[in-house]
Steps between C-alpha positions, in 0.01 A plus 500: 500500500627845414445774757299774330251762599194287420266798468736682262543180298125450467441862400768482231367168366148643461598838356366551147310172494145622566365398158637145525375476860153615399500246217619207714516503879272800556175306464628226729598750768171687469286194569529505883468882527132500597554236770802697622294817540223303674751343742634846584138616550562788260193717465412865542578623850686183605844541656768296329848503655445836665459386859348246740235291332636562150521196272800371308475255211761347271505256211793293381571189296525177698784255511493229392381663182163419341500363141492840326813627675665155493480514121805727481730264690371208294579684176853577621554139608372363170728741310798390710546841663598510866380807688801710599604489862567874510142622464428767762304372795382636827753473780436179700406701809226680305364199313205289614307191382256582219222301667187588696676451835806688371294806402303487825827481693646793308200719581498393865874557536445852366280565805165471326207314660230271368739390223382240254558377150277348235589344168326640192492248214391549139575400144697768321416540132736681268610509141817284497694773316391757756602274790842451338538877448586561868809279515598599146508864619707415807219521755541313828768246587409283200547802274844563644593137432363512144673828419837366615488224237638500149233536227513127413438406863215752527344337194540156661329620818215641290463169311477312830252754632284447189529122535412505870204733454355319198303266726382786723309695240126529463322446169549871422878463541514689828734373768304384807703399805415485871666754724469640849591795719532528874283772655618605844325753720530638851405792722718778637485479880 
């Protein structure tokens, strides 16, 4: 693991990639937004994070990964590409299990009360070219891995992606894979 400012790394990786994000990962990330706002009890006149009784809510991707997110590792494996060991990661002291109990523990450790976590599950539908557009544009860790490869290796990863997703498409050609997000919430004491 390389020591980096994780926040600065993430900001630099996302800079200038809004169009590709909107085309690919944006719809996936938007899905749990309504449940997130409900969990935070966001409504007119409701205090959120501004004092005792305010609600906090977070969403994040679980680990182990659901099939939609697992697809990227499977495509790399099938293409014979090992993920680099130097990808930026959170420092071990700041990391936590990406599970319901892990999120609940994180919120409780932060001093919040009535912490809990639910799993939201759904089938994500996307045009296969749109779903590929995120990594092809360098978005997320998979995008960083793809962009580090020579053009022939990128093409091999794309061929494996197409092969792996062929059996996951609806009659209209849309990719349809199960996914999930963890929805944690708690109250400011």
